[in-house]
C-alpha angles and dihedrals in degrees: 000000000000118000118204116217109207137175117255128181104175135086091281092064094109088061093053118093112232134186111215091195094218121159117222122274136180095256131029127191120194127187144152089229124083088199088062092049094045092053092048091049092051092045092051092049091052093053104023093128089058098038137074121249115287140204124193129197139173111236087218087076092050101057098105114080093232090052090053093049093046094050091047092053096043105036116004097050089067096049132106099199135017127195118194127187113198128193113204097014135267095319091070090063102019102147094040093049091048093052091043096054091046087055098048093048092049093050100029095240127166111253126184114183110187135188111243094198100067094250125118112251116191090190091061092048090052091050089054125082097206125092115269089242090060091043091055092047089052093045091050090051093048092048092052090060130198134096096281094053091045089052089051091053091050088052091051092047091049094052091047089051093053094255132126120255129167124236120276118220130198100031107172136147128252111246118239091246132015149124135279129198133161091358092305128114113226144140112282090239087070095059116127100245102163096092121106093219119109116260131235116198111215116196122192144156121286086222088073088064096046090048091048084233102133100122093107091047093049091047091053092048091049091051093053092046092052087056094055105270133121109228119212118186132206123189126201138168087243139325090258101046105122092224090053106039101074093037091053094047091053093050094046088058097040096049093053097207125192088231140349121234114196124201097178123096139231131039117305098193114138139162086281094051125244113342094216096057098076096101091056090233131120115283114213124199124215126187123222098200119225094210118087124253096262093055091044092052093046098046121086090209096048100201121062119244091257091051090048090053097044101037103031117019099040097042091048087059085064091050098253118155111236 
């Protein structure tokens, strides 16, 4: 029997067998979250001379049983250690987890299966082959987010797999809210405010930091700076998060920008109004599209329906200028 692998970009994608075409590597990290995978990619790049080889894959591409079997044969069978982060528990990747646990026990591989929703999951501990103490350390590093923490998690996985990995320095978490200027994370109180240039306040999701996915934000900042503005960034979990809302409102007023450019989505209206309006200046909305470049260029509409709703329609309810 010949099975045809084809591309699919619709809602039926999970039912379509796919071949990721990845060659084997010492370590493999699997997750449903592109943010996870982005952080691990950046962490490995930063320490590649001190880390084993690595492959990354999104579990959304490994939902079909044939996709799982193909990936195990082509990629996982050559690994020494595998780290999996599961949202929703074992039931969300039941066949894949069953086949993976069979493989690791046959070959004696190191396997860490971690919950990605912050809740303990004894079933995932039982599926793993590493000590619970190691699993908790790995989970803590994954929940910290960012490239340095991801690099430290890879170092832990390498050692647990019997591989060499050099030490990782400077592991620290990303605070829930904070400032960003010139590519550096800091408290907004440390912003350089002595310049006579007008200021642009750029607000964005904390998850861009933890995923090491700041290239679009940095490009936007560089474009404004080239046109004579100072760009001050503020990162938050969301505009509606209770721990962020009051903090953000205070800094929007205190920093006195010429305009606010917002890169988060959804509506932010609350009983106290729209949190970004405190400076009394225009609030512009930008969309960081969730579709890839090829789909963007090939689509007459550009943004997907979900992106149109989250980044255009709902923010316009708040009066933001797209």
